[in-house]
Each structure stands twice: as structure tokens, then as C-alpha cells.
N, CA, C and O atoms as a MOPAC input file, in Angstrom:
PM7 MOZYME 1SCF
protein

 N    -18.77100 1    17.81000 1    16.58800 1
 C    -18.10200 1    16.66300 1    17.08500 1
 C    -17.31600 1    15.87600 1    16.02100 1
 O    -17.85200 1    15.49000 1    14.98200 1
 N    -16.04400 1    15.65600 1    16.31900 1
 C    -15.20900 1    14.85800 1    15.34400 1
 C    -15.02500 1    13.48700 1    15.92700 1
 O    -14.90300 1    13.27300 1    17.13300 1
 N    -15.01200 1    12.54700 1    14.95900 1
 C    -14.90000 1    11.19400 1    15.29900 1
 C    -13.24000 1    10.85200 1    15.31600 1
 O    -12.47500 1    11.35900 1    14.49500 1
 N    -12.84500 1    10.01300 1    16.26700 1
 C    -11.43900 1     9.59000 1    16.36300 1
 C    -11.01000 1     8.89100 1    15.05100 1
 O    -11.77500 1     8.12400 1    14.46700 1
 N     -9.79600 1     9.16900 1    14.61400 1
 C     -9.33100 1     8.41000 1    13.41600 1
 C     -8.89800 1     7.07100 1    13.92400 1
 O     -8.17100 1     6.92500 1    14.90700 1
 N     -9.41100 1     6.05700 1    13.16300 1
 C     -9.10500 1     4.68100 1    13.45000 1
 C     -7.81100 1     4.19400 1    12.91900 1
 O     -7.52400 1     4.44400 1    11.74900 1
 N     -7.04200 1     3.55200 1    13.64000 1
 C     -5.87200 1     2.82300 1    13.03400 1
 C     -6.37000 1     1.44500 1    12.54000 1
 O     -7.04600 1     0.67500 1    13.22200 1
 N     -5.94400 1     1.22100 1    11.23800 1
 C     -6.44600 1    -0.00900 1    10.54900 1
 C     -5.93700 1    -1.25700 1    11.26600 1
 O     -4.88100 1    -1.25500 1    11.90000 1
 N     -6.77300 1    -2.38300 1    11.13300 1
 C     -6.44500 1    -3.68100 1    11.54800 1
 C     -5.61500 1    -4.30000 1    10.63200 1
 O     -6.07600 1    -4.86200 1     9.63800 1
 N     -4.24600 1    -4.23900 1    10.91500 1
 C     -3.22700 1    -4.75600 1     9.94800 1
 C     -3.35700 1    -6.31900 1     9.70200 1
 O     -3.11300 1    -6.78500 1     8.58900 1
 N     -3.70000 1    -7.02200 1    10.63800 1
 C     -3.84000 1    -8.52200 1    10.42000 1
 C     -4.91700 1    -8.69700 1     9.43000 1
 O     -4.71300 1    -9.34700 1     8.40500 1
 N     -6.01900 1    -8.16400 1     9.68000 1
 C     -7.26900 1    -8.25000 1     8.74000 1
 C     -6.93300 1    -7.70600 1     7.37200 1
 O     -7.28600 1    -8.33700 1     6.37600 1
 N     -6.26500 1    -6.56200 1     7.26800 1
 C     -5.84400 1    -6.06200 1     5.99000 1
 C     -4.91700 1    -6.99100 1     5.25900 1
 O     -5.03400 1    -7.10300 1     4.03900 1
 N     -4.00900 1    -7.66200 1     5.91800 1
 C     -3.03600 1    -8.48100 1     5.33500 1
 C     -3.82600 1    -9.78100 1     4.82200 1
 O     -3.61200 1   -10.28900 1     3.72100 1
 N     -4.71800 1   -10.23500 1     5.70500 1
 C     -5.60600 1   -11.42400 1     5.26600 1
 C     -6.35000 1   -11.13700 1     3.93000 1
 O     -6.40800 1   -11.94400 1     3.00200 1
 N     -6.92300 1    -9.87200 1     3.93400 1
 C     -7.73300 1    -9.48000 1     2.77100 1
 C     -6.85200 1    -9.41100 1     1.51900 1
 O     -7.27900 1    -9.80900 1     0.43500 1
 N     -5.61700 1    -8.90100 1     1.67200 1
 C     -4.69000 1    -8.75200 1     0.58500 1
 C     -4.36100 1   -10.13100 1     0.08400 1
 O     -4.32000 1   -10.36600 1    -1.12300 1
 N     -4.13700 1   -11.01000 1     0.96400 1
 C     -3.78400 1   -12.48300 1     0.54800 1
 C     -4.88000 1   -13.05800 1    -0.17500 1
 O     -4.63500 1   -13.84000 1    -1.09300 1
 N     -6.17500 1   -12.73900 1     0.15900 1
 C     -7.33900 1   -13.27300 1    -0.44100 1
 C     -7.56100 1   -12.60900 1    -1.78100 1
 O     -8.42300 1   -13.07300 1    -2.52800 1
 N     -6.86300 1   -11.57800 1    -2.13100 1
 C     -7.06900 1   -10.93800 1    -3.47500 1
 C     -8.06200 1    -9.86600 1    -3.47400 1
 O     -8.47400 1    -9.43800 1    -4.55200 1
 N     -8.49700 1    -9.38100 1    -2.33700 1
 C     -9.48900 1    -8.33900 1    -2.38200 1
 C     -8.92800 1    -7.01000 1    -2.89100 1
 O     -7.97300 1    -6.46500 1    -2.33800 1
 N     -9.53500 1    -6.51500 1    -3.93500 1
 C     -9.01500 1    -5.28500 1    -4.52800 1
 C     -9.24000 1    -4.03700 1    -3.63600 1
 O     -8.45400 1    -3.09000 1    -3.67400 1
 N    -10.26600 1    -4.05600 1    -2.88200 1
 C    -10.45900 1    -2.88100 1    -2.01400 1
 C     -9.42000 1    -2.92300 1    -0.91800 1
 O     -9.06700 1    -1.84300 1    -0.44500 1
 N     -8.90000 1    -4.01100 1    -0.46900 1
 C     -7.86000 1    -4.08300 1     0.48300 1
 C     -6.58400 1    -3.50900 1    -0.14200 1
 O     -5.84700 1    -2.77600 1     0.51800 1
 N     -6.33400 1    -3.82500 1    -1.35300 1
 C     -5.14300 1    -3.25400 1    -2.05900 1
 C     -5.18200 1    -1.69700 1    -2.01800 1
 O     -4.21600 1    -1.01700 1    -1.67300 1
 N     -6.45800 1    -1.16900 1    -2.42500 1
 C     -6.63100 1     0.25600 1    -2.37000 1
 C     -6.33500 1     0.80900 1    -0.89300 1
 O     -5.65100 1     1.81900 1    -0.72900 1
 N     -6.82200 1     0.17800 1     0.03700 1
 C     -6.58600 1     0.60900 1     1.46800 1
 C     -5.18100 1     0.60000 1     1.75300 1
 O     -4.65900 1     1.56000 1     2.32100 1
 N     -4.52300 1    -0.42400 1     1.39700 1
 C     -3.08400 1    -0.68500 1     1.66600 1
 C     -2.21700 1     0.39700 1     0.99000 1
 O     -1.28900 1     0.90700 1     1.61900 1
 N     -2.50700 1     0.76700 1    -0.31400 1
 C     -1.82900 1     1.79400 1    -0.96900 1
 C     -1.99500 1     3.11700 1    -0.23600 1
 O     -1.05400 1     3.87300 1     0.00400 1
 N     -3.24900 1     3.33700 1     0.09800 1
 C     -3.49700 1     4.55600 1     0.79200 1
 C     -2.83400 1     4.67900 1     2.10000 1
 O     -2.38500 1     5.77900 1     2.42300 1
 N     -2.72400 1     3.67600 1     2.87900 1
 C     -2.05000 1     3.56700 1     4.14100 1
 C     -0.54100 1     3.83000 1     3.90300 1
 O      0.08100 1     4.58500 1     4.65100 1
 N     -0.01100 1     3.25600 1     2.94900 1
 C      1.43200 1     3.34100 1     2.63100 1
 C      1.84000 1     4.74000 1     2.19900 1
 O      2.92400 1     5.24200 1     2.49600 1
 N      0.86400 1     5.35300 1     1.45200 1
 C      1.20100 1     6.68700 1     1.04000 1
 C      0.83500 1     7.80800 1     1.95400 1
 O      1.12600 1     8.96600 1     1.65300 1
 N      0.19400 1     7.50500 1     3.08600 1
 C     -0.21500 1     8.41700 1     4.08700 1
 C      0.97300 1     9.00300 1     4.78100 1
 O      1.97600 1     8.32000 1     4.99200 1
 N      0.87700 1    10.26500 1     5.14200 1
 C      1.98000 1    10.90500 1     5.93100 1
 C      1.75900 1    10.88300 1     7.50900 1
 O      2.61700 1    11.28200 1     8.29600 1
 N      0.63800 1    10.42500 1     7.85000 1
 C      0.39800 1    10.38700 1     9.31600 1
 C      1.20100 1     9.43400 1     9.99600 1
 O      1.32500 1     8.29100 1     9.55700 1
 N      1.79400 1     9.85100 1    11.11100 1
 C      2.67900 1     9.03000 1    11.77600 1
 C      2.15400 1     7.60800 1    12.20800 1
 O      2.86300 1     6.60600 1    12.11100 1
 N      0.85600 1     7.58600 1    12.69300 1
 C      0.30400 1     6.28400 1    12.99700 1
 C      0.12700 1     5.44700 1    11.75400 1
 O      0.23400 1     4.22300 1    11.83400 1
 N     -0.14500 1     6.05600 1    10.58500 1
 C     -0.36900 1     5.36100 1     9.36200 1
 C      1.02900 1     4.73500 1     8.81900 1
 O      1.11400 1     3.62900 1     8.28500 1
 N      2.08100 1     5.60400 1     9.03700 1
 C      3.42600 1     5.20700 1     8.56900 1
 C      3.85900 1     3.90000 1     9.51000 1
 O      4.38800 1     2.92900 1     8.96900 1
 N      3.63800 1     3.92100 1    10.76500 1
 C      3.90500 1     2.82800 1    11.64300 1
 C      3.15600 1     1.57200 1    11.19900 1
 O      3.70500 1     0.47600 1    11.08400 1
 N      1.88200 1     1.80300 1    10.96000 1
 C      0.99900 1     0.65500 1    10.55900 1
 C      1.42000 1     0.13500 1     9.14600 1
 O      1.37800 1    -1.07800 1     8.94400 1
 N      1.83500 1     1.01300 1     8.12900 1
 C      2.32300 1     0.56300 1     6.87400 1
 C      3.62000 1    -0.23300 1     7.06300 1
 O      3.80100 1    -1.24700 1     6.38900 1
 N      4.46700 1     0.15900 1     7.89300 1
 C      5.73300 1    -0.71300 1     8.12700 1
 C      5.27400 1    -2.05900 1     8.60500 1
 O      5.72500 1    -3.08500 1     8.09500 1
 N      4.42600 1    -2.08100 1     9.53100 1
 C      3.91900 1    -3.38700 1    10.09700 1
 C      3.23100 1    -4.25000 1     9.04300 1
 O      3.37000 1    -5.47200 1     9.09400 1
 N      2.54500 1    -3.71200 1     8.15500 1
 C      1.82600 1    -4.39000 1     7.10600 1
 C      2.87000 1    -4.93900 1     6.20700 1
 O      2.70800 1    -6.10300 1     5.84000 1
 N      3.95000 1    -4.27100 1     5.77900 1
 C      4.96700 1    -4.58100 1     4.93200 1
 C      5.73900 1    -5.77600 1     5.52100 1
 O      6.02100 1    -6.76900 1     4.85000 1
 N      6.08000 1    -5.61000 1     6.89300 1
 C      6.78800 1    -6.70300 1     7.55400 1
 C      6.04200 1    -7.99200 1     7.70800 1
 O      6.62100 1    -9.07500 1     7.79800 1
 N      4.58800 1    -7.83100 1     7.74000 1
 C      3.72100 1    -9.00500 1     7.86300 1
 C      3.74300 1    -9.70700 1     6.53500 1
 O      3.74400 1   -10.93800 1     6.52900 1
 N      3.75900 1    -9.04600 1     5.43700 1
 C      3.62900 1    -9.67000 1     4.08600 1
 C      5.01900 1    -9.98200 1     3.53400 1
 O      5.12000 1   -10.76100 1     2.58500 1
 N      6.01100 1    -9.45800 1     4.03800 1
 C      7.32200 1    -9.62400 1     3.31500 1
 C      7.72300 1   -11.07600 1     3.23100 1
 O      8.21000 1   -11.42000 1     2.15400 1
 N      7.60900 1   -11.96200 1     4.14800 1
 C      8.08500 1   -13.36400 1     4.11100 1
 C      7.25400 1   -14.11500 1     2.91600 1
 O      7.72300 1   -15.14300 1     2.42800 1
 N      6.14100 1   -13.63600 1     2.50700 1
 C      5.36200 1   -14.28000 1     1.38300 1
 C      5.67600 1   -13.76400 1     0.05700 1
 O      5.02500 1   -14.18000 1    -0.90200 1
 N      6.63100 1   -12.87500 1    -0.11100 1
 C      6.82100 1   -12.24100 1    -1.38500 1
 C      7.66400 1   -13.05800 1    -2.28100 1
 O      7.65800 1   -12.76500 1    -3.47600 1
 N      8.41500 1   -14.08000 1    -1.85300 1
 C      9.24800 1   -14.82100 1    -2.66000 1
 C     10.42100 1   -13.96000 1    -3.18900 1
 O     11.16000 1   -13.41300 1    -2.37000 1
 N     10.60100 1   -13.83200 1    -4.34700 1
 C     11.74800 1   -12.97900 1    -4.92400 1
 C     11.21700 1   -11.67900 1    -5.46700 1
 O     11.81600 1   -11.10100 1    -6.37400 1
 N     10.06300 1   -11.18400 1    -4.91400 1
 C      9.61700 1    -9.91000 1    -5.41000 1
 C     10.53400 1    -8.83100 1    -5.10500 1
 O     11.29100 1    -8.93500 1    -4.14000 1
 N     10.52900 1    -7.74100 1    -5.88900 1
 C     11.35100 1    -6.57100 1    -5.63800 1
 C     10.39600 1    -5.43800 1    -5.28200 1
 O      9.32800 1    -5.30700 1    -5.87900 1
 N     10.80400 1    -4.58200 1    -4.26200 1
 C     10.10500 1    -3.46200 1    -3.83100 1
 C     10.44800 1    -2.34200 1    -4.77300 1
 O     11.63400 1    -2.10300 1    -5.00000 1
 N      9.44900 1    -1.60600 1    -5.36200 1
 C      9.75200 1    -0.60300 1    -6.22200 1
 C      9.03600 1     0.73800 1    -5.75800 1
 O      7.84000 1     0.75000 1    -5.46900 1
 N      9.77700 1     1.77300 1    -5.70900 1
 C      9.19200 1     3.09000 1    -5.31900 1
 C      8.97100 1     3.99200 1    -6.54100 1
 O      9.91000 1     4.17600 1    -7.31600 1
 N      7.89700 1     4.50600 1    -6.72800 1
 C      7.62400 1     5.49400 1    -7.73700 1
 C      7.33100 1     6.81300 1    -7.17100 1
 O      6.46600 1     6.95100 1    -6.30600 1
 N      8.06200 1     7.84100 1    -7.65800 1
 C      7.84500 1     9.21400 1    -7.07600 1
 C      7.18000 1    10.13600 1    -8.03500 1
 O      7.13500 1     9.84600 1    -9.23000 1
 N      6.69000 1    11.17200 1    -7.59400 1
 C      6.11800 1    12.23300 1    -8.43000 1
 C      5.03600 1    12.84800 1    -7.72900 1
 O      4.43700 1    12.25600 1    -6.83100 1
 N      4.74700 1    14.05000 1    -8.10700 1
 C      3.55500 1    14.75100 1    -7.44600 1
 C      2.22200 1    14.13900 1    -7.82400 1
 O      2.07800 1    13.74200 1    -8.98100 1
 N      1.30300 1    14.03500 1    -7.00900 1
 C     -0.01400 1    13.51200 1    -7.25600 1
 C     -0.55600 1    14.26600 1    -8.44000 1
 O     -0.50000 1    15.49500 1    -8.48600 1
 N     -1.09100 1    13.51900 1    -9.41700 1
 C     -1.72300 1    14.08500 1   -10.60000 1
 C     -0.68100 1    14.67300 1   -11.55400 1
 O     -1.05300 1    15.51100 1   -12.37500 1
 N      0.58900 1    14.29200 1   -11.50000 1
 C      1.51900 1    14.85800 1   -12.32400 1
 C      1.58500 1    14.06700 1   -13.67400 1
 O      2.40300 1    14.38700 1   -14.53500 1
 N      0.77500 1    13.10700 1   -13.83100 1
 C      0.58600 1    12.37600 1   -15.02500 1
 C      1.82200 1    11.50600 1   -15.29300 1
 O      2.24800 1    11.31300 1   -16.43200 1
 N      2.35700 1    11.00800 1   -14.22200 1
 C      3.42200 1     9.97200 1   -14.43800 1
 C      2.83400 1     8.71600 1   -15.01400 1
 O      1.89100 1     8.13700 1   -14.47400 1
 N      3.41600 1     8.30100 1   -16.13400 1
 C      2.84600 1     7.09100 1   -16.77800 1
 C      3.24100 1     5.82600 1   -15.87700 1
 O      4.32800 1     5.73700 1   -15.30600 1
 N      2.21600 1     4.84200 1   -15.81700 1
 C      2.52100 1     3.69200 1   -15.15900 1
 C      3.76200 1     2.93000 1   -15.71700 1
 O      4.12100 1     3.13200 1   -16.87700 1
 N      4.44700 1     2.02100 1   -14.87000 1
 C      5.59000 1     1.35200 1   -15.37100 1
 C      5.38400 1     0.55400 1   -16.62500 1
 O      6.28800 1     0.43200 1   -17.45300 1
 N      4.15000 1    -0.01100 1   -16.77500 1
 C      3.83400 1    -0.79100 1   -17.96000 1
 C      3.89800 1     0.03800 1   -19.26900 1
 O      4.23100 1    -0.45900 1   -20.34500 1
 N      3.55900 1     1.32300 1   -19.10200 1
 C      3.55800 1     2.15700 1   -20.29800 1
 C      4.95200 1     2.63800 1   -20.65700 1
 O      5.28000 1     2.79800 1   -21.83300 1
 N      5.81000 1     2.87800 1   -19.58900 1
 C      7.15300 1     3.33100 1   -19.77500 1
 C      7.98500 1     2.20600 1   -20.49000 1
 O      8.83500 1     2.44800 1   -21.34700 1
 N      7.68500 1     1.07900 1   -20.09100 1
 C      8.53500 1    -0.17600 1   -20.60700 1
 C      8.11200 1    -0.56900 1   -21.92400 1
 O      8.87400 1    -1.24700 1   -22.61300 1
 N      6.88800 1    -0.19200 1   -22.38700 1
 C      6.38000 1    -0.56800 1   -23.66500 1
 C      5.52600 1    -1.75200 1   -23.57200 1
 O      4.95700 1    -2.20700 1   -24.56500 1
 N      5.41100 1    -2.31300 1   -22.29200 1
 C      4.55500 1    -3.56400 1   -22.13100 1
 C      3.16200 1    -3.14200 1   -21.87600 1
 O      2.89800 1    -2.02800 1   -21.42400 1
 N      2.27600 1    -4.02600 1   -22.16500 1
 C      0.77900 1    -3.83400 1   -21.89600 1
 C      0.18000 1    -4.96100 1   -20.90200 1
 O     -1.01100 1    -4.94000 1   -20.59100 1

């Protein structure tokens, strides 16, 4: 027996992100990186929910194969 895949509660996830919960950040990143259609729709909803609160933040996309050892931006720029 397989369990149905649950669609995340975007409002709760957004609230948890606002509260600074690191686990919520991990769930949000996983959701945004997912290729499932329902996850992609939920990720767009999450971004739209949070966008008004970002101020002058810039959205950055980082590409590369998983595990390809892409250095994090802080290492590429020489900052720590």
C-alpha cells in the first residue's frame, strides 16, 4: 500500500520561514527544487506569498548537477 503524496501547507510553511525555522527553510528549498508538477505550483505560490516581504532582495539561481561540488557563492566571491 502506498500513501498519497501530500501537498505542503504553503501558508504554514511561509509562517515558519518568517519565524526563522531552519527546518522550514530546508523544506522550502526541497519544494522549490522538486520537479513534481504539484510541487512546482506550490513553490510558485510560496514565492508569491513571500515576495512582498523581501524588500530589495534579489532572486539568484544557481545551477549545476547535484553533487557537482559547485562552491557556495560566499566561497566564489572570497567572502566568508
